[in-house]
N, C-alpha and C positions, 0 to 999 in steps of 0.2 A: 155189687155196687158198694161205696163206702157208707157206712153209717152216717145218718143226719146229725148234724151237731149244732148248727148256728141259726140264729134268726128264728123265725116262727117255723115249726116242724112242718107245716104244710107247705110253705114257700120253699124249705129246703128240699122236700120230696119232689116237688115239681121239678126243681133244679136238677136233681139227681137223675130223675126219669127222663127229662128233656136232653140231658147230655147223652144217656143211653141211645135214645131215638136218633138224635142228630149225627152221633158217631157211627151209625149203621149198626150197632150191636144188637139192635132190636128191629127186625124187618118191618117194613110197611105192612099193614094189614094184620099184624099179630094182635093177639089178645094180651091185656094188661090186667092181671089178678090182683085183686087187693090184698088177698092173704099172703101170697108169694111176695108182693112188693114189700108189704109190711114187715114180714121176717127178714127180709135182704137189708132193708133200710133201719130195721130195729126201732120202728115207730109203730103207732096204733093204725089200726084200719082205718079210723076217722081222718087222721092226718093224711093218709095215702089218698083217701076219697076226697078230701079238699084240695090236694095236689093235683089229682087228676082233672078236678072241676077248673083249676087254673089252666092246665093244658088244654083243655075243651075250648076255654075262651080264646086262646091263642090259636085254635084251630088244628092243633097237632093230633088230637084224639076225638073219638065220637064215641058217645056212650047211648046205648038203646036199651028199653026196659025189656028184661029177660035175656038179653044178648050180652050184656057187660060192656067194657070199654075196649076200643081197638084203636090202634094206630092208624091214621088215615092212609089209604092206598094211593099208589100213583096211578091214578086214572087220567085219560085225556081230557075229560070235562073238567076236573079238579084244577088240572096244570093249566088249561085255558083261561078258566075264571081267574086264579090267583094271578098269573102273569098279565091278564088284560087290566085288573086293578092296579097292580104294581106300575105298568106302563103309564097309566094315567097320572098316579101319584108321582112317579119320577119326573115326567114331563114337568108338572108344576114345580116341584123340588128344584130341577135344574134351573129353570127360568129364574125362579125367586132367588136362588142362591147367586145366580150371576148378578143380580142387582144389588143384593145386600152383602155379599162376600167380603172380607178382608185380606189384604195381602198375606197375613199370618194363615188364615185358613186356607188359602189357596197353596200356601207353602206346604201345608199338612196334607193336601190332597197329593202334591208332587211326591213327597215324603212316602206315602202309601204306594204310590205307583211304582217307585223305585225299589221298595220292598217286596213287591210283587216281582219285579223284574229279577231281584236277587234270588228269590225262592224258586222261581222258574228254571233259572239257570243252575241252581243247586239240586234240581230234581226234587223239590220238597214234595210232601204229600198233599193230596187234594185238601184235606180239611183245612191246613194252613193257609192255602189259597183263597178258599171260600170265606175264610175268617177276615182276611184283608179286604177281599171284596165287599163284604158286608160292612166293614168299618169305613170304608171309602164312601159308602151310600149312606152311612149313618152320619158322617161329616157333612156331606151335601144337603141332608135334612137339617141338620143343626144350623148350617149357614143360612137355610131359609128363613129361620126365625119366625116360624108359623106352628105355634103349639099344637093346633088341630090337626095340621098336616102330619107332624111327627107322630101324633097319636094314631093317625089313620096307618101310617107307615108300620108302627109297632103292632098293630092289629093283624098284619099280615106277614110280619117279619120272620115268625118261627116258620111258618109254612114256606116262605121263599127259602129259608135256610135250608129246610129238609128237602125242598125239591132241587136246589142248587148241588147240595152234597151228593144227592143220587144222580144228578147229572155228570158230575165229575167221576163218579165211581163207574157209570157207564161208558162214558167217554173222556176219559182223563186227558189224552193228547189233544183232542179237539179244544177242550177248554184251555188247556196251556198255551196253545198257539195264538189264542185271541184275547186272553184276559188282560195282558199288559198293554196291548196296543189300543184296544178299546177303551180302557180307563185313561190311558195317556190322551187320548183324544178328546175326551170329555173334559179332563182337568185343563186342557189347553183353551177350550172354548169357554170354559167358566171364567178362567183368569182373564181372557180376553172381553169377557163380558159380552159375547157374540149371542145375541138372541137369535139371529138368523140361522136356523139349521140346528141349534142346540136342543130345542124341543123335540125335533124329529129325530136327531141322533140319541138322546136319552131314551126315548119311546122304543126305537128300533133295537138298542141295546138289550133292552129287556124282552122284547117280543122275540128276538133271535134265540135268546136263551131258552124261551118256552118252546120254541119249534125244535130246537136241538135235543131237548129232554123228550119230547114226543117222538122224535126220529129214532132215539136211541132205545125207547121202550119198544116201538114197532120192529125194530131190528132184532131185539131180544126176543120177540114173540115168534119169529119165522122159524 
């Protein structure tokens, strides 16, 4: 990992460790040891400890007395919980964004969908597609204009990112065949301010992603 240089060292340490986790360079369930991380990042153990506390608040890691800190695992119960929360949040975000969105914001969603389409046609790696996927939903939440809703989204966003990244790694082609059409349909209903069906579509978009990840995990375990 690159040495930490900017902002507070704890926040920078959290950023670097988060990047490693989301990129899949450290596997779910792996132990995170302060001494090793401090040496790699060239910061104090205290800064690493504070950085890990940030990641624990995001739900990416768990710390237990006498057992240290580990990256969360991909368990069916965790996946079900996170995607259930996200489905409820996305429903509210979509319905509110449809009411409050501006033409400029809708154009931004369309641009993101077209970027996804280009990446799929260009056989881009999964990390780039996941980044665009999350950026699309960030935009929907911003359009909703509800600060508490945005805060609730950010409370689970890192976990969603981790789960989506692993979903793509386990079943890349399945994700690629769905990502553009699903987001294009969402963008069209949002622009049309179609409340009928929009909430159900937003929720099913999330729940189907959770089901897909669970299915891939079960197939891996066979």
